[in-house]
N, CA, C and O atoms as a Tripos MOL2 file, in Angstrom:
@<TRIPOS>MOLECULE
protein
  300   299    75     0     0
PROTEIN
NO_CHARGES

@<TRIPOS>ATOM
      1 N          45.8960   84.3740  126.7150 N.3       1 MET1
      2 CA         44.6870   84.9780  125.9920 C.3       1 MET1
      3 C          45.1860   86.2710  125.8460 C.2       1 MET1
      4 O          45.7980   86.7700  126.7900 O.2       1 MET1
      5 N          45.0080   86.9330  124.7390 N.am      2 PRO2
      6 CA         45.5920   87.9160  124.1290 C.3       2 PRO2
      7 C          45.2680   89.4450  125.1590 C.2       2 PRO2
      8 O          44.2560   89.5890  125.8460 O.2       2 PRO2
      9 N          46.4200   90.4830  125.0330 N.am      3 ASN3
     10 CA         45.6260   91.4890  125.9010 C.3       3 ASN3
     11 C          44.9470   92.5080  125.2430 C.2       3 ASN3
     12 O          44.9910   92.3700  124.0200 O.2       3 ASN3
     13 N          44.3520   93.4540  125.6190 N.am      4 GLU4
     14 CA         43.1650   94.4910  125.2320 C.3       4 GLU4
     15 C          43.7940   95.1420  124.0630 C.2       4 GLU4
     16 O          43.1890   95.1450  122.9910 O.2       4 GLU4
     17 N          45.0690   95.7480  124.1890 N.am      5 GLU5
     18 CA         45.6980   96.4980  123.0340 C.3       5 GLU5
     19 C          46.0940   95.4100  121.9200 C.2       5 GLU5
     20 O          46.4670   95.9980  120.9050 O.2       5 GLU5
     21 N          46.1260   94.2650  121.8070 N.am      6 GLU6
     22 CA         46.6040   93.3700  120.8280 C.3       6 GLU6
     23 C          45.1330   93.0040  120.1310 C.2       6 GLU6
     24 O          45.0530   92.4700  119.0250 O.2       6 GLU6
     25 N          44.2100   93.3010  120.7840 N.am      7 VAL7
     26 CA         42.7610   92.7590  120.1800 C.3       7 VAL7
     27 C          42.4350   93.9550  119.3970 C.2       7 VAL7
     28 O          42.0460   93.8290  118.2360 O.2       7 VAL7
     29 N          42.5940   95.3780  120.0750 N.am      8 SER8
     30 CA         41.9940   96.2500  119.5030 C.3       8 SER8
     31 C          42.8760   96.9580  118.0350 C.2       8 SER8
     32 O          42.4990   97.8610  117.2890 O.2       8 SER8
     33 N          43.9440   96.2780  118.0090 N.am      9 ASN9
     34 CA         44.6520   96.5510  116.6910 C.3       9 ASN9
     35 C          44.0380   95.7590  115.3900 C.2       9 ASN9
     36 O          44.2250   96.2380  114.2720 O.2       9 ASN9
     37 N          43.4190   94.7320  115.5280 N.am     10 LEU10
     38 CA         42.6750   93.9990  114.5520 C.3      10 LEU10
     39 C          41.7530   94.8110  113.6000 C.2      10 LEU10
     40 O          41.2270   95.8670  113.9500 O.2      10 LEU10
     41 N          41.6110   94.3150  112.5140 N.am     11 PHE11
     42 CA         40.6630   94.8170  111.5740 C.3      11 PHE11
     43 C          39.1790   93.5530  111.7240 C.2      11 PHE11
     44 O          39.2390   92.3270  111.6350 O.2      11 PHE11
     45 N          38.3550   94.1500  111.8910 N.am     12 ARG12
     46 CA         36.9230   93.4760  111.9950 C.3      12 ARG12
     47 C          36.0160   93.8070  111.0290 C.2      12 ARG12
     48 O          35.7990   94.9530  110.6330 O.2      12 ARG12
     49 N          35.4520   92.7440  110.6250 N.am     13 LEU13
     50 CA         34.5210   92.5300  109.9060 C.3      13 LEU13
     51 C          33.1150   92.3510  110.3050 C.2      13 LEU13
     52 O          32.7950   91.2280  110.6930 O.2      13 LEU13
     53 N          32.0670   93.4450  110.2650 N.am     14 TRP14
     54 CA         30.9210   93.3600  110.8320 C.3      14 TRP14
     55 C          29.7590   93.3290  109.9780 C.2      14 TRP14
     56 O          29.4900   94.0450  109.0140 O.2      14 TRP14
     57 N          29.0000   92.2020  110.5930 N.am     15 HIS15
     58 CA         27.5560   92.2520  109.9540 C.3      15 HIS15
     59 C          26.7580   93.4920  110.4200 C.2      15 HIS15
     60 O          26.5980   93.6620  111.6290 O.2      15 HIS15
     61 N          26.2550   94.3560  109.5320 N.am     16 VAL16
     62 CA         25.4330   95.3570  110.0960 C.3      16 VAL16
     63 C          23.9250   95.3580  109.5570 C.2      16 VAL16
     64 O          23.6100   94.7430  108.5380 O.2      16 VAL16
     65 N          22.9700   96.1380  110.3650 N.am     17 GLY17
     66 CA         21.7480   96.2300  110.0310 C.3      17 GLY17
     67 C          21.1080   97.0600  109.0270 C.2      17 GLY17
     68 O          22.0020   97.3910  108.2480 O.2      17 GLY17
     69 N          20.2000   97.4690  108.7260 N.am     18 GLY18
     70 CA         19.4830   98.2420  107.8450 C.3      18 GLY18
     71 C          19.7960   99.6130  108.0710 C.2      18 GLY18
     72 O          19.9770  100.3530  107.1050 O.2      18 GLY18
     73 N          19.9040  100.1480  109.5620 N.am     19 ASP19
     74 CA         20.1620  101.5500  110.1970 C.3      19 ASP19
     75 C          21.5600  101.4070  110.5660 C.2      19 ASP19
     76 O          21.9240  102.1170  111.5030 O.2      19 ASP19
     77 N          22.5950  100.4870  109.9230 N.am     20 ARG20
     78 CA         23.8560  100.7550  110.0300 C.3      20 ARG20
     79 C          24.3560  100.4630  111.3570 C.2      20 ARG20
     80 O          25.4550  100.8230  111.7800 O.2      20 ARG20
     81 N          23.3260   99.6650  112.1110 N.am     21 GLU21
     82 CA         23.9120   99.0660  113.1970 C.3      21 GLU21
     83 C          24.5660   97.7460  113.4160 C.2      21 GLU21
     84 O          24.2290   96.6840  112.8910 O.2      21 GLU21
     85 N          25.6980   97.9720  114.3870 N.am     22 PHE22
     86 CA         26.6320   96.7790  114.2860 C.3      22 PHE22
     87 C          25.6900   95.4740  114.8910 C.2      22 PHE22
     88 O          25.1290   95.5630  115.9830 O.2      22 PHE22
     89 N          25.6100   94.4260  114.1500 N.am     23 VAL23
     90 CA         24.8640   93.2270  114.7770 C.3      23 VAL23
     91 C          25.6830   92.3120  115.3260 C.2      23 VAL23
     92 O          25.4800   91.9370  116.4810 O.2      23 VAL23
     93 N          26.7850   91.7940  114.5340 N.am     24 ALA24
     94 CA         27.9780   90.9830  114.9010 C.3      24 ALA24
     95 C          28.9530   90.9370  114.0700 C.2      24 ALA24
     96 O          28.9650   91.2280  112.8730 O.2      24 ALA24
     97 N          30.1120   90.4080  115.0200 N.am     25 ILE25
     98 CA         31.4280   90.3800  114.1250 C.3      25 ILE25
     99 C          31.3940   89.1170  113.5070 C.2      25 ILE25
    100 O          30.9690   88.0800  114.0170 O.2      25 ILE25
    101 N          31.9100   89.2730  112.2740 N.am     26 VAL26
    102 CA         31.9710   88.0540  111.1640 C.3      26 VAL26
    103 C          33.3930   87.5470  111.3200 C.2      26 VAL26
    104 O          33.6270   86.3830  111.6430 O.2      26 VAL26
    105 N          34.3600   88.4720  111.0770 N.am     27 ALA27
    106 CA         35.7870   87.7490  111.2870 C.3      27 ALA27
    107 C          36.7960   88.8460  111.8100 C.2      27 ALA27
    108 O          36.4230   90.0100  111.9500 O.2      27 ALA27
    109 N          37.9660   88.4800  112.0680 N.am     28 GLU28
    110 CA         39.0050   89.4120  112.4500 C.3      28 GLU28
    111 C          40.0870   89.2360  111.8030 C.2      28 GLU28
    112 O          40.3600   88.0380  111.7320 O.2      28 GLU28
    113 N          40.9610   90.0270  111.2040 N.am     29 ALA29
    114 CA         42.2040   89.9060  110.9330 C.3      29 ALA29
    115 C          43.0500   90.9750  110.9630 C.2      29 ALA29
    116 O          42.5860   92.1130  111.0420 O.2      29 ALA29
    117 N          44.5830   90.7140  110.8950 N.am     30 GLU30
    118 CA         45.7670   91.6840  111.0040 C.3      30 GLU30
    119 C          46.0900   92.4650  110.0280 C.2      30 GLU30
    120 O          46.8600   93.4150  110.1680 O.2      30 GLU30
    121 N          45.4430   92.0930  108.7590 N.am     31 THR31
    122 CA         45.4400   93.2370  107.6640 C.3      31 THR31
    123 C          44.3090   93.4060  107.2300 C.2      31 THR31
    124 O          43.3820   92.6390  107.4900 O.2      31 THR31
    125 N          44.1940   94.5530  106.4180 N.am     32 LEU32
    126 CA         42.8630   94.9310  105.4070 C.3      32 LEU32
    127 C          42.6680   94.2140  104.2770 C.2      32 LEU32
    128 O          41.5490   93.9880  103.8150 O.2      32 LEU32
    129 N          43.8840   93.7690  103.7090 N.am     33 GLU33
    130 CA         43.8510   92.5370  102.6400 C.3      33 GLU33
    131 C          43.0530   91.2600  103.3810 C.2      33 GLU33
    132 O          42.0850   90.6770  102.8930 O.2      33 GLU33
    133 N          43.5350   91.0300  104.3730 N.am     34 GLU34
    134 CA         43.0540   89.4750  104.8740 C.3      34 GLU34
    135 C          41.6760   89.7000  104.9570 C.2      34 GLU34
    136 O          40.8530   89.0150  104.3500 O.2      34 GLU34
    137 N          41.3400   90.8350  105.8440 N.am     35 ILE35
    138 CA         39.7290   91.1130  105.8240 C.3      35 ILE35
    139 C          38.9520   91.2860  104.6660 C.2      35 ILE35
    140 O          37.7520   91.0150  104.7190 O.2      35 ILE35
    141 N          39.4840   91.7160  103.5800 N.am     36 ARG36
    142 CA         39.0020   91.7040  102.2760 C.3      36 ARG36
    143 C          38.4480   90.5520  101.6350 C.2      36 ARG36
    144 O          37.3870   90.4180  101.0240 O.2      36 ARG36
    145 N          39.5110   89.6190  101.9330 N.am     37 LYS37
    146 CA         39.3770   88.0790  101.3500 C.3      37 LYS37
    147 C          38.1720   87.4350  101.9270 C.2      37 LYS37
    148 O          37.6340   86.5290  101.2910 O.2      37 LYS37
    149 N          37.6310   87.8730  103.2340 N.am     38 VAL38
    150 CA         36.5380   86.7260  103.8980 C.3      38 VAL38
    151 C          35.2020   86.7320  102.9080 C.2      38 VAL38
    152 O          34.6590   87.7370  102.4480 O.2      38 VAL38
    153 N          34.8340   85.4200  102.7110 N.am     39 LYS39
    154 CA         33.5100   85.4380  102.0460 C.3      39 LYS39
    155 C          32.4270   85.9730  102.9880 C.2      39 LYS39
    156 O          32.2920   86.0170  104.2110 O.2      39 LYS39
    157 N          31.6510   86.3960  101.8390 N.am     40 ARG40
    158 CA         30.4720   87.2560  102.4440 C.3      40 ARG40
    159 C          28.9680   86.8140  101.8670 C.2      40 ARG40
    160 O          28.8500   86.4710  100.6910 O.2      40 ARG40
    161 N          27.9180   86.8430  102.7050 N.am     41 ARG41
    162 CA         26.8380   86.8560  102.0480 C.3      41 ARG41
    163 C          26.3940   87.7600  101.3820 C.2      41 ARG41
    164 O          26.5310   88.9220  101.7630 O.2      41 ARG41
    165 N          25.7410   87.4440  100.2010 N.am     42 PRO42
    166 CA         25.3060   88.6180   99.2070 C.3      42 PRO42
    167 C          24.1220   89.1780   99.7990 C.2      42 PRO42
    168 O          23.8350   90.2930   99.3640 O.2      42 PRO42
    169 N          23.3060   88.6670  100.7380 N.am     43 ASP43
    170 CA         21.9770   89.3630  101.3830 C.3      43 ASP43
    171 C          22.4240   90.1810  102.6470 C.2      43 ASP43
    172 O          21.5350   90.8220  103.2090 O.2      43 ASP43
    173 N          23.6210   90.2320  103.1300 N.am     44 TRP44
    174 CA         23.9250   91.0480  104.3140 C.3      44 TRP44
    175 C          24.9060   92.1780  103.8790 C.2      44 TRP44
    176 O          25.7030   92.1760  102.9410 O.2      44 TRP44
    177 N          24.6210   93.2220  104.8810 N.am     45 ARG45
    178 CA         25.5730   94.5220  104.7310 C.3      45 ARG45
    179 C          26.7530   94.3190  105.8270 C.2      45 ARG45
    180 O          26.6870   93.7320  106.9080 O.2      45 ARG45
    181 N          27.6160   94.8390  105.3500 N.am     46 TYR46
    182 CA         28.9830   94.8030  105.9440 C.3      46 TYR46
    183 C          29.6340   96.1530  106.2540 C.2      46 TYR46
    184 O          29.3960   97.1330  105.5480 O.2      46 TYR46
    185 N          30.6070   96.2170  107.5010 N.am     47 GLN47
    186 CA         31.5010   97.3220  107.7810 C.3      47 GLN47
    187 C          32.5160   96.5640  108.2460 C.2      47 GLN47
    188 O          32.4610   95.4700  108.8080 O.2      47 GLN47
    189 N          33.7360   97.4420  107.8780 N.am     48 ILE48
    190 CA         35.2180   97.2580  108.3970 C.3      48 ILE48
    191 C          35.4930   98.0130  109.4870 C.2      48 ILE48
    192 O          35.3410   99.2280  109.3550 O.2      48 ILE48
    193 N          35.9010   97.5490  110.6490 N.am     49 THR49
    194 CA         36.3870   98.8080  111.4300 C.3      49 THR49
    195 C          38.0480   98.2970  111.7270 C.2      49 THR49
    196 O          38.5880   97.2030  111.5630 O.2      49 THR49
    197 N          38.5490   99.5520  112.2120 N.am     50 HIS50
    198 CA         40.0550   99.0990  112.6780 C.3      50 HIS50
    199 C          40.0830   99.9830  113.8870 C.2      50 HIS50
    200 O          39.6840  101.1470  113.8880 O.2      50 HIS50
    201 N          40.6350   99.2810  115.0250 N.am     51 ARG51
    202 CA         40.7330  100.0540  116.1700 C.3      51 ARG51
    203 C          39.3490  100.5380  116.5170 C.2      51 ARG51
    204 O          39.2460  101.6990  116.9130 O.2      51 ARG51
    205 N          38.2250   99.7530  116.4100 N.am     52 GLY52
    206 CA         36.9970  100.2910  116.4780 C.3      52 GLY52
    207 C          36.3650  101.5200  115.7280 C.2      52 GLY52
    208 O          35.3160  102.0380  116.1110 O.2      52 GLY52
    209 N          37.1110  101.9740  114.5760 N.am     53 THR53
    210 CA         36.5930  103.0280  113.7810 C.3      53 THR53
    211 C          36.1850  102.6260  112.5690 C.2      53 THR53
    212 O          36.9330  101.8910  111.9240 O.2      53 THR53
    213 N          35.0870  102.9780  112.1000 N.am     54 PRO54
    214 CA         34.6280  102.4720  110.6520 C.3      54 PRO54
    215 C          35.5300  102.9710  109.6900 C.2      54 PRO54
    216 O          35.9800  104.1140  109.7730 O.2      54 PRO54
    217 N          35.8860  102.0280  108.5920 N.am     55 ILE55
    218 CA         36.7510  102.5800  107.3510 C.3      55 ILE55
    219 C          36.1250  102.2260  106.3330 C.2      55 ILE55
    220 O          35.2860  101.3270  106.2750 O.2      55 ILE55
    221 N          36.5790  103.0620  105.2870 N.am     56 ASP56
    222 CA         35.8710  102.8660  103.6770 C.3      56 ASP56
    223 C          37.1340  101.6010  103.4130 C.2      56 ASP56
    224 O          38.3410  101.6900  103.6400 O.2      56 ASP56
    225 N          36.3410  100.4260  102.8530 N.am     57 GLU57
    226 CA         36.8870   99.2120  102.3780 C.3      57 GLU57
    227 C          37.8410   99.6330  101.0470 C.2      57 GLU57
    228 O          39.0300   99.3170  101.0110 O.2      57 GLU57
    229 N          37.3080  100.2410  100.1650 N.am     58 ALA58
    230 CA         38.2020  100.7100   99.1280 C.3      58 ALA58
    231 C          39.6380  101.4620   99.2880 C.2      58 ALA58
    232 O          40.5770  101.3140   98.5050 O.2      58 ALA58
    233 N          39.6420  102.2760  100.4150 N.am     59 THR59
    234 CA         40.5150  103.2490  100.4460 C.3      59 THR59
    235 C          41.4010  102.8140  102.0850 C.2      59 THR59
    236 O          42.6070  103.0240  102.2170 O.2      59 THR59
    237 N          40.6510  102.2810  103.0530 N.am     60 GLY60
    238 CA         41.3290  102.0920  104.2290 C.3      60 GLY60
    239 C          41.0980  103.1640  105.1120 C.2      60 GLY60
    240 O          41.1030  103.1370  106.3430 O.2      60 GLY60
    241 N          40.8980  104.0990  104.3600 N.am     61 TYR61
    242 CA         40.8600  105.5080  105.3790 C.3      61 TYR61
    243 C          39.4220  105.4650  106.2570 C.2      61 TYR61
    244 O          38.4120  104.8270  105.9590 O.2      61 TYR61
    245 N          39.6140  106.2830  107.3590 N.am     62 PRO62
    246 CA         38.5620  106.1940  108.1550 C.3      62 PRO62
    247 C          37.2730  107.0540  107.7570 C.2      62 PRO62
    248 O          37.3880  108.1240  107.1600 O.2      62 PRO62
    249 N          36.0700  106.5280  108.1180 N.am     63 ILE63
    250 CA         34.8320  107.2000  107.5430 C.3      63 ILE63
    251 C          34.3720  108.3330  108.5030 C.2      63 ILE63
    252 O          34.2040  108.0670  109.6930 O.2      63 ILE63
    253 N          34.1710  109.5440  108.0430 N.am     64 LEU64
    254 CA         33.6490  110.3520  108.9250 C.3      64 LEU64
    255 C          32.4430  110.0370  109.7920 C.2      64 LEU64
    256 O          31.3730  109.8350  109.2170 O.2      64 LEU64
    257 N          32.4960  109.9840  110.9170 N.am     65 THR65
    258 CA         31.2710  109.2720  111.8520 C.3      65 THR65
    259 C          30.5800  110.3710  112.1650 C.2      65 THR65
    260 O          29.3880  110.1660  112.3930 O.2      65 THR65
    261 N          31.0660  111.8080  112.2730 N.am     66 LEU66
    262 CA         30.2800  112.9710  113.0210 C.3      66 LEU66
    263 C          30.3550  113.7580  112.1360 C.2      66 LEU66
    264 O          31.3610  113.7990  111.4280 O.2      66 LEU66
    265 N          29.2240  114.6490  111.9390 N.am     67 PRO67
    266 CA         28.9690  116.0690  110.8750 C.3      67 PRO67
    267 C          30.2370  116.8660  111.2810 C.2      67 PRO67
    268 O          30.4640  117.1830  112.4490 O.2      67 PRO67
    269 N          30.9930  117.1460  110.3090 N.am     68 GLY68
    270 CA         32.1330  118.1250  110.3600 C.3      68 GLY68
    271 C          33.4290  117.6360  111.3530 C.2      68 GLY68
    272 O          34.2650  118.3990  111.8360 O.2      68 GLY68
    273 N          33.3800  116.3960  111.5000 N.am     69 GLN69
    274 CA         34.6880  115.8620  112.0290 C.3      69 GLN69
    275 C          35.7950  115.7550  111.2310 C.2      69 GLN69
    276 O          35.9270  115.1500  110.1670 O.2      69 GLN69
    277 N          36.7670  116.5690  112.0150 N.am     70 ASP70
    278 CA         38.3870  116.8920  111.4070 C.3      70 ASP70
    279 C          39.1130  115.5260  111.9030 C.2      70 ASP70
    280 O          39.4860  115.2430  113.0420 O.2      70 ASP70
    281 N          39.1870  114.8890  110.9070 N.am     71 LEU71
    282 CA         40.0560  113.5530  111.3510 C.3      71 LEU71
    283 C          41.6930  113.8780  111.2860 C.2      71 LEU71
    284 O          42.4840  113.0140  111.6650 O.2      71 LEU71
    285 N          42.1790  115.2190  110.7670 N.am     72 THR72
    286 CA         43.3370  115.4510  110.6860 C.3      72 THR72
    287 C          43.7000  116.3560  111.7800 C.2      72 THR72
    288 O          44.8710  116.7320  111.7380 O.2      72 THR72
    289 N          42.9260  116.8390  112.8370 N.am     73 ALA73
    290 CA         42.9610  117.3100  114.1190 C.3      73 ALA73
    291 C          43.7910  116.3760  115.1580 C.2      73 ALA73
    292 O          43.4780  115.1850  115.1330 O.2      73 ALA73
    293 N          44.6490  116.7030  115.9230 N.am     74 LYS74
    294 CA         45.5350  116.0700  116.8970 C.3      74 LYS74
    295 C          44.3600  116.0410  117.8250 C.2      74 LYS74
    296 O          43.4860  116.9060  117.8730 O.2      74 LYS74
    297 N          44.4380  114.8010  118.6640 N.am     75 GLU75
    298 CA         43.5010  114.4580  119.8270 C.3      75 GLU75
    299 C          44.1830  114.9640  121.0030 C.2      75 GLU75
    300 O          43.6720  114.8380  122.1160 O.2      75 GLU75
@<TRIPOS>BOND
     1     1     2 1
     2     2     3 1
     3     3     4 2
     4     3     5 am
     5     5     6 1
     6     6     7 1
     7     7     8 2
     8     7     9 am
     9     9    10 1
    10    10    11 1
    11    11    12 2
    12    11    13 am
    13    13    14 1
    14    14    15 1
    15    15    16 2
    16    15    17 am
    17    17    18 1
    18    18    19 1
    19    19    20 2
    20    19    21 am
    21    21    22 1
    22    22    23 1
    23    23    24 2
    24    23    25 am
    25    25    26 1
    26    26    27 1
    27    27    28 2
    28    27    29 am
    29    29    30 1
    30    30    31 1
    31    31    32 2
    32    31    33 am
    33    33    34 1
    34    34    35 1
    35    35    36 2
    36    35    37 am
    37    37    38 1
    38    38    39 1
    39    39    40 2
    40    39    41 am
    41    41    42 1
    42    42    43 1
    43    43    44 2
    44    43    45 am
    45    45    46 1
    46    46    47 1
    47    47    48 2
    48    47    49 am
    49    49    50 1
    50    50    51 1
    51    51    52 2
    52    51    53 am
    53    53    54 1
    54    54    55 1
    55    55    56 2
    56    55    57 am
    57    57    58 1
    58    58    59 1
    59    59    60 2
    60    59    61 am
    61    61    62 1
    62    62    63 1
    63    63    64 2
    64    63    65 am
    65    65    66 1
    66    66    67 1
    67    67    68 2
    68    67    69 am
    69    69    70 1
    70    70    71 1
    71    71    72 2
    72    71    73 am
    73    73    74 1
    74    74    75 1
    75    75    76 2
    76    75    77 am
    77    77    78 1
    78    78    79 1
    79    79    80 2
    80    79    81 am
    81    81    82 1
    82    82    83 1
    83    83    84 2
    84    83    85 am
    85    85    86 1
    86    86    87 1
    87    87    88 2
    88    87    89 am
    89    89    90 1
    90    90    91 1
    91    91    92 2
    92    91    93 am
    93    93    94 1
    94    94    95 1
    95    95    96 2
    96    95    97 am
    97    97    98 1
    98    98    99 1
    99    99   100 2
   100    99   101 am
   101   101   102 1
   102   102   103 1
   103   103   104 2
   104   103   105 am
   105   105   106 1
   106   106   107 1
   107   107   108 2
   108   107   109 am
   109   109   110 1
   110   110   111 1
   111   111   112 2
   112   111   113 am
   113   113   114 1
   114   114   115 1
   115   115   116 2
   116   115   117 am
   117   117   118 1
   118   118   119 1
   119   119   120 2
   120   119   121 am
   121   121   122 1
   122   122   123 1
   123   123   124 2
   124   123   125 am
   125   125   126 1
   126   126   127 1
   127   127   128 2
   128   127   129 am
   129   129   130 1
   130   130   131 1
   131   131   132 2
   132   131   133 am
   133   133   134 1
   134   134   135 1
   135   135   136 2
   136   135   137 am
   137   137   138 1
   138   138   139 1
   139   139   140 2
   140   139   141 am
   141   141   142 1
   142   142   143 1
   143   143   144 2
   144   143   145 am
   145   145   146 1
   146   146   147 1
   147   147   148 2
   148   147   149 am
   149   149   150 1
   150   150   151 1
   151   151   152 2
   152   151   153 am
   153   153   154 1
   154   154   155 1
   155   155   156 2
   156   155   157 am
   157   157   158 1
   158   158   159 1
   159   159   160 2
   160   159   161 am
   161   161   162 1
   162   162   163 1
   163   163   164 2
   164   163   165 am
   165   165   166 1
   166   166   167 1
   167   167   168 2
   168   167   169 am
   169   169   170 1
   170   170   171 1
   171   171   172 2
   172   171   173 am
   173   173   174 1
   174   174   175 1
   175   175   176 2
   176   175   177 am
   177   177   178 1
   178   178   179 1
   179   179   180 2
   180   179   181 am
   181   181   182 1
   182   182   183 1
   183   183   184 2
   184   183   185 am
   185   185   186 1
   186   186   187 1
   187   187   188 2
   188   187   189 am
   189   189   190 1
   190   190   191 1
   191   191   192 2
   192   191   193 am
   193   193   194 1
   194   194   195 1
   195   195   196 2
   196   195   197 am
   197   197   198 1
   198   198   199 1
   199   199   200 2
   200   199   201 am
   201   201   202 1
   202   202   203 1
   203   203   204 2
   204   203   205 am
   205   205   206 1
   206   206   207 1
   207   207   208 2
   208   207   209 am
   209   209   210 1
   210   210   211 1
   211   211   212 2
   212   211   213 am
   213   213   214 1
   214   214   215 1
   215   215   216 2
   216   215   217 am
   217   217   218 1
   218   218   219 1
   219   219   220 2
   220   219   221 am
   221   221   222 1
   222   222   223 1
   223   223   224 2
   224   223   225 am
   225   225   226 1
   226   226   227 1
   227   227   228 2
   228   227   229 am
   229   229   230 1
   230   230   231 1
   231   231   232 2
   232   231   233 am
   233   233   234 1
   234   234   235 1
   235   235   236 2
   236   235   237 am
   237   237   238 1
   238   238   239 1
   239   239   240 2
   240   239   241 am
   241   241   242 1
   242   242   243 1
   243   243   244 2
   244   243   245 am
   245   245   246 1
   246   246   247 1
   247   247   248 2
   248   247   249 am
   249   249   250 1
   250   250   251 1
   251   251   252 2
   252   251   253 am
   253   253   254 1
   254   254   255 1
   255   255   256 2
   256   255   257 am
   257   257   258 1
   258   258   259 1
   259   259   260 2
   260   259   261 am
   261   261   262 1
   262   262   263 1
   263   263   264 2
   264   263   265 am
   265   265   266 1
   266   266   267 1
   267   267   268 2
   268   267   269 am
   269   269   270 1
   270   270   271 1
   271   271   272 2
   272   271   273 am
   273   273   274 1
   274   274   275 1
   275   275   276 2
   276   275   277 am
   277   277   278 1
   278   278   279 1
   279   279   280 2
   280   279   281 am
   281   281   282 1
   282   282   283 1
   283   283   284 2
   284   283   285 am
   285   285   286 1
   286   286   287 1
   287   287   288 2
   288   287   289 am
   289   289   290 1
   290   290   291 1
   291   291   292 2
   292   291   293 am
   293   293   294 1
   294   294   295 1
   295   295   296 2
   296   295   297 am
   297   297   298 1
   298   298   299 1
   299   299   300 2
@<TRIPOS>SUBSTRUCTURE
     1 MET1         2 RESIDUE 1 A MET
     2 PRO2         6 RESIDUE 1 A PRO
     3 ASN3        10 RESIDUE 1 A ASN
     4 GLU4        14 RESIDUE 1 A GLU
     5 GLU5        18 RESIDUE 1 A GLU
     6 GLU6        22 RESIDUE 1 A GLU
     7 VAL7        26 RESIDUE 1 A VAL
     8 SER8        30 RESIDUE 1 A SER
     9 ASN9        34 RESIDUE 1 A ASN
    10 LEU10       38 RESIDUE 1 A LEU
    11 PHE11       42 RESIDUE 1 A PHE
    12 ARG12       46 RESIDUE 1 A ARG
    13 LEU13       50 RESIDUE 1 A LEU
    14 TRP14       54 RESIDUE 1 A TRP
    15 HIS15       58 RESIDUE 1 A HIS
    16 VAL16       62 RESIDUE 1 A VAL
    17 GLY17       66 RESIDUE 1 A GLY
    18 GLY18       70 RESIDUE 1 A GLY
    19 ASP19       74 RESIDUE 1 A ASP
    20 ARG20       78 RESIDUE 1 A ARG
    21 GLU21       82 RESIDUE 1 A GLU
    22 PHE22       86 RESIDUE 1 A PHE
    23 VAL23       90 RESIDUE 1 A VAL
    24 ALA24       94 RESIDUE 1 A ALA
    25 ILE25       98 RESIDUE 1 A ILE
    26 VAL26      102 RESIDUE 1 A VAL
    27 ALA27      106 RESIDUE 1 A ALA
    28 GLU28      110 RESIDUE 1 A GLU
    29 ALA29      114 RESIDUE 1 A ALA
    30 GLU30      118 RESIDUE 1 A GLU
    31 THR31      122 RESIDUE 1 A THR
    32 LEU32      126 RESIDUE 1 A LEU
    33 GLU33      130 RESIDUE 1 A GLU
    34 GLU34      134 RESIDUE 1 A GLU
    35 ILE35      138 RESIDUE 1 A ILE
    36 ARG36      142 RESIDUE 1 A ARG
    37 LYS37      146 RESIDUE 1 A LYS
    38 VAL38      150 RESIDUE 1 A VAL
    39 LYS39      154 RESIDUE 1 A LYS
    40 ARG40      158 RESIDUE 1 A ARG
    41 ARG41      162 RESIDUE 1 A ARG
    42 PRO42      166 RESIDUE 1 A PRO
    43 ASP43      170 RESIDUE 1 A ASP
    44 TRP44      174 RESIDUE 1 A TRP
    45 ARG45      178 RESIDUE 1 A ARG
    46 TYR46      182 RESIDUE 1 A TYR
    47 GLN47      186 RESIDUE 1 A GLN
    48 ILE48      190 RESIDUE 1 A ILE
    49 THR49      194 RESIDUE 1 A THR
    50 HIS50      198 RESIDUE 1 A HIS
    51 ARG51      202 RESIDUE 1 A ARG
    52 GLY52      206 RESIDUE 1 A GLY
    53 THR53      210 RESIDUE 1 A THR
    54 PRO54      214 RESIDUE 1 A PRO
    55 ILE55      218 RESIDUE 1 A ILE
    56 ASP56      222 RESIDUE 1 A ASP
    57 GLU57      226 RESIDUE 1 A GLU
    58 ALA58      230 RESIDUE 1 A ALA
    59 THR59      234 RESIDUE 1 A THR
    60 GLY60      238 RESIDUE 1 A GLY
    61 TYR61      242 RESIDUE 1 A TYR
    62 PRO62      246 RESIDUE 1 A PRO
    63 ILE63      250 RESIDUE 1 A ILE
    64 LEU64      254 RESIDUE 1 A LEU
    65 THR65      258 RESIDUE 1 A THR
    66 LEU66      262 RESIDUE 1 A LEU
    67 PRO67      266 RESIDUE 1 A PRO
    68 GLY68      270 RESIDUE 1 A GLY
    69 GLN69      274 RESIDUE 1 A GLN
    70 ASP70      278 RESIDUE 1 A ASP
    71 LEU71      282 RESIDUE 1 A LEU
    72 THR72      286 RESIDUE 1 A THR
    73 ALA73      290 RESIDUE 1 A ALA
    74 LYS74      294 RESIDUE 1 A LYS
    75 GLU75      298 RESIDUE 1 A GLU
């Protein structure tokens, strides 16, 4: 059984609802390129996450999830 850290490093493709709520995990992969190749239903909306953070599929960069959030700030 993989440990928690190994699982958290995966890219996940999520089926999302109309209000962008996460419905279910569709697929997991180790790279963004692999997750982009997953076949998708045309009538569903999707979101990719990496380590639990939503990312932009085209760029692979995190999506701003909070108004005014500074992604360059050190945590």
